C-alpha positions as CSV (number, residue, x, y, z in Angstrom):
1,X,-52.6,-34.9,5.4
2,X,-52.7,-31.9,7.2
3,X,-52.3,-27.9,6.7
4,X,-51.4,-25.3,8.6
5,X,-53.4,-22.3,8.1
6,X,-52.5,-19.8,5.1
7,X,-51.8,-16.2,6.5
8,X,-53.3,-13.5,5.2
9,X,-51.8,-9.3,5.6
10,X,-54.5,-6.9,5.4
11,X,-57.9,-7.2,5.4
12,X,-58.6,-4.8,2.3
13,X,-59.9,-6.1,-1.2
14,X,-57.5,-8.4,-2.4
15,X,-56.8,-9.8,1.8
16,X,-60.9,-10.6,1.6
17,X,-61.6,-12.2,-1.3
18,X,-58.1,-14.4,-1.0
19,X,-59.2,-15.5,2.5
20,X,-62.4,-15.9,1.2
21,X,-61.7,-17.9,-1.6
22,X,-59.2,-20.0,0.8
23,X,-62.0,-21.4,2.8
24,X,-63.4,-22.5,-0.2
25,X,-61.5,-24.6,-0.9
26,X,-62.1,-25.9,3.0
27,X,-58.4,-24.2,4.4
28,X,-57.5,-22.2,7.2
29,X,-57.2,-18.7,7.2
30,X,-55.8,-16.2,9.6
31,X,-56.6,-13.1,8.4
32,X,-54.8,-10.5,10.2
33,X,-55.9,-6.5,10.3
34,X,-54.4,-3.9,11.7
35,X,-57.4,-1.2,12.6
36,X,-59.4,-0.2,14.4
37,X,-55.9,-0.4,16.6
38,X,-53.7,0.8,13.7
39,X,-55.5,3.8,11.7
40,X,-53.3,3.6,8.7
41,X,-53.5,6.6,6.0
42,X,-57.2,8.1,4.9
43,X,-59.1,4.9,6.5
44,X,-62.4,6.7,8.5
45,X,-62.9,2.9,10.1
46,X,-62.1,-0.6,11.6
47,X,-64.9,-2.3,8.8
48,X,-63.6,-4.4,6.4
49,X,-62.7,-3.1,2.6
50,X,-63.4,0.5,3.6
51,X,-63.0,1.7,0.0
52,X,-60.9,5.5,0.7
53,X,-61.1,6.5,-3.0
54,X,-64.4,6.7,-4.8
55,X,-67.5,4.5,-4.2
56,X,-67.5,3.0,-7.9
57,X,-65.5,0.4,-9.3
58,X,-65.6,0.7,-12.6
59,X,-68.0,0.3,-15.9
60,X,-70.4,-2.8,-16.0
61,X,-70.3,-2.5,-19.8
62,X,-69.9,-6.4,-21.2
63,X,-67.2,-4.7,-23.9
64,X,-65.3,-2.5,-22.3
65,X,-62.1,-3.7,-20.1
66,X,-63.5,-3.2,-16.8
67,X,-66.8,-5.2,-17.8
68,X,-64.4,-8.2,-18.9
69,X,-62.7,-8.1,-15.4
70,X,-66.0,-8.4,-13.3
71,X,-67.2,-10.5,-15.6
72,X,-64.2,-12.9,-15.3
73,X,-63.8,-12.8,-11.0
74,X,-68.1,-13.1,-11.3
75,X,-67.2,-16.8,-13.4
76,X,-64.3,-17.7,-10.8
77,X,-67.4,-16.7,-8.4
78,X,-65.7,-13.6,-6.6
79,X,-67.6,-12.6,-3.2
80,X,-66.4,-9.2,-3.6
81,X,-67.6,-8.7,-6.9
82,X,-71.2,-10.8,-5.7
83,X,-70.9,-8.2,-2.0
84,X,-70.9,-5.1,-4.3
85,X,-73.9,-6.1,-6.4
86,X,-75.9,-6.3,-3.2
87,X,-74.7,-2.7,-2.0
88,X,-74.7,-1.7,-5.1
89,X,-76.4,2.0,-5.6
90,X,-77.6,4.2,-8.9
91,X,-74.7,4.6,-11.0
92,X,-75.6,4.5,-14.4
93,X,-73.3,1.9,-16.5
94,X,-71.1,2.2,-13.4
95,X,-71.3,-0.3,-10.6
96,X,-71.5,2.1,-7.3
97,X,-71.7,0.9,-4.0
98,X,-73.4,2.2,-0.4
99,X,-69.2,1.7,1.1
100,X,-71.1,1.5,4.8
101,X,-73.2,-1.3,3.3
102,X,-70.7,-3.1,0.9
103,X,-68.1,-3.3,3.8
104,X,-71.3,-4.6,6.4
105,X,-71.2,-7.6,3.8
106,X,-68.3,-8.4,3.5
107,X,-67.4,-8.5,7.3
108,X,-70.4,-10.5,8.1
109,X,-68.8,-13.1,5.6
110,X,-65.5,-13.2,6.7
111,X,-66.7,-12.9,10.6
112,X,-69.1,-15.9,10.2
113,X,-66.7,-17.8,8.4
114,X,-65.6,-20.8,10.4
115,X,-62.4,-21.3,8.1
116,X,-61.6,-17.9,8.3
117,X,-59.9,-16.3,12.0
118,X,-59.9,-12.7,12.1
119,X,-57.2,-11.0,14.3
120,X,-56.9,-7.6,14.6
121,X,-53.6,-7.1,15.3
122,X,-50.8,-5.4,13.3
123,X,-48.2,-7.3,11.5
124,X,-44.7,-6.0,12.7
125,X,-42.9,-8.4,9.9
126,X,-42.8,-11.7,8.4
127,X,-40.6,-13.3,10.7
128,X,-43.9,-13.7,12.6
129,X,-44.7,-16.5,10.8
130,X,-42.6,-20.2,10.5
131,X,-40.7,-20.9,7.5
132,X,-42.5,-22.5,4.8
133,X,-45.8,-21.5,6.0
134,X,-48.1,-20.5,3.0
135,X,-48.3,-15.9,3.4
136,X,-50.2,-13.7,1.5
137,X,-49.4,-9.7,1.7
138,X,-52.4,-8.0,1.0
139,X,-51.8,-5.3,3.1
140,X,-52.1,-2.6,0.2
141,X,-50.5,0.6,-1.0
142,X,-51.2,2.2,2.7
143,X,-49.8,-1.0,4.8
144,X,-48.1,0.4,8.2
145,X,-44.8,2.1,8.3
146,X,-43.2,-0.4,10.4
147,X,-44.3,-3.9,8.3
148,X,-43.6,-1.8,5.2
149,X,-39.8,-1.0,6.6
150,X,-39.2,-4.9,7.6
151,X,-39.6,-5.7,3.7
152,X,-37.5,-3.8,3.2
153,X,-34.7,-7.0,1.8
154,X,-37.6,-7.9,0.0
155,X,-38.8,-4.7,-1.8
156,X,-35.8,-3.0,-2.0
157,X,-37.0,-1.4,-5.4
158,X,-40.3,-0.1,-3.9
159,X,-42.2,2.1,-5.6
160,X,-44.5,5.0,-4.9
161,X,-47.2,7.6,-6.1
162,X,-49.3,10.3,-4.6
163,X,-53.5,9.5,-4.7
164,X,-55.7,12.0,-3.4
165,X,-60.0,12.0,-2.9
166,X,-62.5,13.2,-3.7
167,X,-64.9,15.4,-1.2
168,X,-68.4,13.5,0.1
169,X,-71.2,16.3,0.5
170,X,-74.2,16.3,2.1
171,X,-77.1,15.9,-0.3
172,X,-79.3,18.7,1.9
173,X,-76.8,21.5,1.1
174,X,-77.2,21.3,-2.6
175,X,-79.8,24.0,-3.8
176,X,-81.4,21.6,-6.7
177,X,-83.2,24.0,-8.2
178,X,-79.8,24.6,-10.1
179,X,-78.9,21.0,-10.5
180,X,-80.7,18.3,-12.8
181,X,-80.2,14.6,-13.2
182,X,-79.2,13.0,-16.0
183,X,-76.9,10.3,-17.6
184,X,-74.6,11.4,-20.0
185,X,-76.2,10.9,-23.4
186,X,-79.2,10.2,-22.0
187,X,-77.8,6.7,-21.6
188,X,-79.3,4.1,-19.0
189,X,-81.7,5.6,-15.9
190,X,-80.9,9.2,-15.1
191,X,-78.5,8.4,-12.5
192,X,-75.8,11.4,-11.9
193,X,-76.8,15.2,-10.5
194,X,-75.4,17.4,-12.8
195,X,-74.7,21.5,-12.3
196,X,-74.3,23.3,-15.6
197,X,-72.3,26.1,-16.0
198,X,-71.4,28.6,-17.9
199,X,-68.5,30.8,-19.0
200,X,-68.5,33.3,-15.7
201,X,-69.4,30.8,-13.8
202,X,-66.6,28.6,-15.0
203,X,-64.1,30.8,-15.1
204,X,-64.8,32.3,-12.0
205,X,-64.4,28.7,-10.4
206,X,-61.3,28.3,-12.0
207,X,-59.3,30.9,-11.5
208,X,-59.9,30.2,-7.4
209,X,-58.9,27.0,-8.0
210,X,-55.6,27.6,-9.3
211,X,-54.7,29.8,-6.6
212,X,-56.2,28.3,-3.6
213,X,-53.8,26.4,-1.0
214,X,-52.3,22.8,-0.7
215,X,-51.2,20.7,1.4
216,X,-46.9,20.6,0.9
217,X,-45.0,17.7,-0.7
218,X,-43.1,15.5,2.4
219,X,-40.0,16.7,2.7
220,X,-37.3,14.4,1.0
221,X,-40.2,13.4,-1.4
222,X,-41.0,14.5,-5.1
223,X,-45.2,14.3,-6.0
224,X,-45.6,11.5,-8.4
225,X,-49.3,11.7,-9.2
226,X,-51.5,8.4,-10.6
227,X,-53.0,10.0,-14.3
228,X,-56.4,8.8,-13.4
229,X,-56.6,9.7,-10.1
230,X,-54.8,13.4,-10.5
231,X,-55.6,15.9,-8.0
232,X,-57.9,18.4,-9.9
233,X,-56.1,21.6,-8.9
234,X,-53.2,20.4,-10.6
235,X,-54.8,18.9,-13.6
236,X,-56.3,22.4,-13.6
237,X,-53.0,24.1,-14.0
238,X,-52.0,21.6,-17.4
239,X,-54.7,24.6,-18.8
240,X,-57.4,27.0,-18.5
241,X,-59.5,23.9,-20.6
242,X,-58.3,20.9,-19.5
243,X,-61.4,20.0,-17.2
244,X,-63.5,21.1,-20.1
245,X,-62.0,18.0,-21.7
246,X,-61.9,15.7,-18.2
247,X,-64.1,15.9,-15.0
248,X,-66.1,18.7,-16.1
249,X,-66.7,17.6,-19.8
250,X,-70.1,19.2,-21.2
251,X,-70.6,16.8,-24.1
252,X,-73.9,14.8,-23.7
253,X,-75.5,17.1,-21.8
254,X,-77.9,20.1,-22.4
255,X,-78.7,22.5,-19.6
256,X,-82.0,23.0,-18.8
257,X,-81.8,26.3,-18.3
258,X,-80.8,27.2,-21.7
259,X,-81.3,24.3,-23.8
260,X,-78.0,24.4,-25.1
261,X,-74.7,22.4,-24.2
262,X,-73.6,24.3,-20.8
263,X,-69.4,25.4,-20.8
264,X,-69.0,22.6,-18.3
265,X,-70.7,20.5,-16.5
266,X,-69.9,19.2,-12.6
267,X,-71.6,15.2,-11.6
268,X,-72.6,14.3,-8.0
269,X,-72.8,10.7,-7.6
270,X,-74.9,9.3,-5.0
271,X,-73.2,7.6,-2.2
272,X,-75.6,5.6,-0.2
273,X,-78.7,3.9,-0.7
274,X,-80.2,6.8,1.0
275,X,-79.3,9.6,-1.1
276,X,-78.0,11.3,1.7
277,X,-74.4,12.4,0.1
278,X,-72.9,12.7,-3.5
279,X,-69.7,12.1,-4.7
280,X,-68.0,15.0,-6.6
281,X,-66.9,13.1,-9.8
282,X,-63.2,13.8,-10.2
283,X,-62.7,16.3,-7.3
284,X,-59.9,14.5,-6.0
285,X,-58.0,17.2,-4.3
286,X,-55.1,18.0,-1.8
287,X,-56.4,21.5,-1.0
288,X,-56.8,22.9,2.8
289,X,-60.2,22.0,3.9
290,X,-60.4,25.3,4.7
291,X,-59.8,25.8,0.9
292,X,-62.0,23.3,-0.1
293,X,-65.1,24.7,1.8
294,X,-64.2,28.0,-0.1
295,X,-63.8,27.0,-3.7
296,X,-66.1,24.7,-3.7
297,X,-68.7,27.1,-2.4
298,X,-67.7,29.0,-5.8
299,X,-69.7,26.6,-8.2
300,X,-73.7,27.8,-8.1
301,X,-76.2,25.3,-6.4
302,X,-73.2,24.7,-3.7
303,X,-72.8,27.4,-2.2
304,X,-74.0,26.8,1.1
305,X,-72.5,22.8,0.7
306,X,-71.6,21.1,3.7
307,X,-68.7,18.7,3.6
308,X,-69.0,15.1,5.3
309,X,-65.7,14.0,4.1
310,X,-62.8,16.1,2.5
311,X,-60.8,15.4,0.1
312,X,-57.2,14.5,1.4
313,X,-53.8,12.9,-0.3
314,X,-51.8,10.2,0.6
315,X,-48.9,8.1,-0.8
316,X,-49.1,4.9,-2.1
317,X,-46.3,1.8,-2.2
318,X,-45.8,-0.4,-4.6
319,X,-43.5,-3.1,-5.5
320,X,-41.2,-3.6,-9.1
321,X,-43.7,-6.4,-9.7
322,X,-40.9,-7.9,-12.5
323,X,-38.0,-8.3,-11.0
324,X,-39.8,-9.4,-7.9
325,X,-42.5,-11.9,-8.1
326,X,-42.8,-15.3,-10.0
327,X,-45.8,-15.3,-12.1
328,X,-47.5,-17.1,-9.8
329,X,-47.6,-14.0,-7.7
330,X,-45.5,-15.8,-4.9
331,X,-41.7,-14.0,-4.2
332,X,-38.6,-15.0,-6.0
333,X,-36.4,-14.4,-2.8
334,X,-39.1,-16.0,-0.6
335,X,-41.8,-18.9,-2.9
336,X,-43.9,-19.3,0.5
337,X,-44.5,-15.9,0.3
338,X,-47.2,-13.9,-2.3
339,X,-48.4,-10.5,-2.7
340,X,-51.9,-9.7,-4.2
341,X,-53.2,-5.9,-5.0
342,X,-52.7,-2.5,-5.1
343,X,-49.2,-3.5,-3.4
344,X,-48.1,-5.3,-7.0
345,X,-48.4,-2.2,-9.3
346,X,-51.9,-2.6,-10.3
347,X,-54.8,0.1,-10.3
348,X,-58.3,0.7,-9.3
349,X,-60.8,-1.8,-6.8
350,X,-61.3,-4.8,-9.0
351,X,-57.8,-5.2,-10.2
352,X,-57.0,-5.6,-6.3
353,X,-59.6,-7.9,-5.9
354,X,-58.0,-9.5,-8.8
355,X,-55.0,-10.1,-7.1
356,X,-56.3,-11.1,-4.3
357,X,-58.3,-14.6,-5.6
358,X,-55.2,-15.5,-7.7
359,X,-52.9,-15.5,-5.5
360,X,-55.5,-17.4,-3.6
361,X,-56.1,-20.0,-6.5
362,X,-52.2,-20.0,-6.5
363,X,-51.5,-20.8,-2.7
364,X,-54.0,-24.2,-3.6
365,X,-52.8,-24.9,-6.7
366,X,-49.3,-24.4,-5.0
367,X,-50.4,-27.0,-2.0
368,X,-52.3,-29.7,-3.4
369,X,-49.7,-30.4,-6.5
370,X,-46.5,-28.6,-5.1
371,X,-46.5,-27.2,-8.3
372,X,-45.6,-23.4,-8.5
373,X,-46.9,-22.1,-11.7
374,X,-49.7,-20.1,-11.9
375,X,-53.1,-21.4,-12.7
376,X,-53.1,-18.9,-15.2
377,X,-50.8,-20.9,-17.6
378,X,-53.5,-24.0,-17.9
379,X,-55.8,-21.9,-20.3
380,X,-54.8,-19.4,-22.7
381,X,-54.8,-16.7,-20.7
382,X,-53.6,-13.7,-23.1
383,X,-57.7,-14.1,-24.3
384,X,-58.8,-12.9,-20.7
385,X,-58.5,-9.5,-19.0
386,X,-56.7,-10.9,-16.2
387,X,-54.6,-12.6,-17.3
388,X,-53.2,-9.9,-20.0
389,X,-53.1,-7.8,-17.1
390,X,-51.0,-9.7,-14.2
391,X,-48.7,-10.6,-17.6
392,X,-48.3,-7.3,-18.0
393,X,-47.6,-6.6,-13.9
394,X,-45.1,-9.9,-13.5
395,X,-44.0,-10.6,-17.2
396,X,-43.6,-7.6,-19.5
397,X,-40.5,-6.8,-18.2
398,X,-40.6,-2.8,-18.1
399,X,-38.4,-1.0,-17.1
400,X,-38.4,0.7,-13.6
401,X,-38.6,4.1,-14.6
402,X,-41.6,3.0,-16.4
403,X,-43.4,0.9,-13.8
404,X,-46.8,2.9,-13.1
405,X,-49.6,1.7,-11.4
406,X,-51.8,-0.5,-14.1
407,X,-55.6,-0.8,-14.3
408,X,-57.2,-3.1,-17.1
409,X,-57.5,-1.8,-20.1
410,X,-57.1,-3.2,-23.9
411,X,-54.1,-1.5,-24.5
412,X,-52.6,-4.8,-22.3
413,X,-54.1,-6.7,-25.0
414,X,-53.1,-7.9,-28.2
415,X,-55.9,-6.1,-30.6
416,X,-54.4,-7.5,-34.1
417,X,-55.4,-11.2,-32.9
418,X,-58.3,-10.8,-30.2
419,X,-60.3,-7.9,-31.6
420,X,-62.1,-5.9,-28.5
421,X,-65.3,-6.1,-29.6
422,X,-65.8,-9.5,-29.7
423,X,-62.6,-9.9,-26.5
424,X,-65.4,-10.4,-24.2
425,X,-66.6,-14.0,-25.9
426,X,-63.2,-15.1,-26.2
427,X,-62.9,-14.0,-21.9
428,X,-65.9,-15.7,-21.4
429,X,-64.8,-19.5,-23.2
430,X,-61.1,-19.2,-21.1
431,X,-62.6,-18.2,-18.3
432,X,-65.5,-20.3,-17.8
433,X,-62.7,-23.7,-19.1
434,X,-60.2,-21.9,-15.7
435,X,-63.2,-22.5,-13.1
436,X,-63.9,-26.2,-14.9
437,X,-60.1,-27.6,-14.2
438,X,-60.4,-25.8,-10.4
439,X,-63.2,-28.0,-9.2
440,X,-60.8,-30.7,-9.2
441,X,-59.6,-29.3,-5.9
């Protein structure tokens, strides 16, 4: 039987994972990526899977929710988790990557795959595809305005939030005499560069931070923030000690200068394998560029800071998935059209990868069997992090005004039935069962 190529819109994390997964099963794929011809939002390159926020994919600890999700994706043969491990840079217990190397690895996988046709152009409307052809919308929260507007009839209940990005600084501009390498509580290797602040230094920074000029909101739009990516200046306005219990938490460290826990602490995370750049952990911001340079220079050790990439804020669109999608991620109004990635209302890199993997597997299942059930329904999916996440996104029925971006966490799991201490074992059992069942395709 001749099967038409599956069309995937978007060369980000979910789109690339979906494309490579479909290719594994022998399907032909048309993968559409508008960059570099159309540079949208905060993107800087035309590379596939460009990471525009942090270079961390979250914890690898097997007993943590993000760690469980990574294990599940690895068991299902995720190409992107494999690429992340190949591009890994020091990050303590987190999976951090050299973002350029990560993009290069995935781009090479896509470009050399005989089953994938990479098409560098913008898709303006779903009308470009023949009726009945399978389409995966993986355009991400930063899809182009023309394409997003063309989806108005299907995404009439779209939602949005504002996301902020941390600055990246030149490692050579850090005064290393004021910094020290250490992980919190001295766990593992010393992968983070830290700057300890005393009380006077903290408040000198804090008082200028809350006064700093910021980029104004778009006309007519309310700035709704995702709590995990709150601009640091907005977080600071919640109280003068808020940062000391958040991104500047000193607990677990001793200041080498005093031998005691500092009043506050700033962490710098390696950006690449050359150790030539650092990401300032938790310092996502919407300060103007000039103010970023001024305020960061008030931090001891960063007086001569050179900013390689300024922090910016961007609008992320997502849909009200409980009303619009079937559990197999297809549109209720158009069952041949699937959605994947952060446009579903998931939040996080690995969650986007999971959406791409699941959408691809559901497309395979749909074509091979004619059945529109999710492949998750072949296992006890509530015993998996992936299943628990997508149950919330699609089946929870949470009210629209309370439907906010969601990442993997144990709040999605019935821990009374499935204790989080042993959840990774339950998850492994179910995911291996799913992987075995998928072999029939």
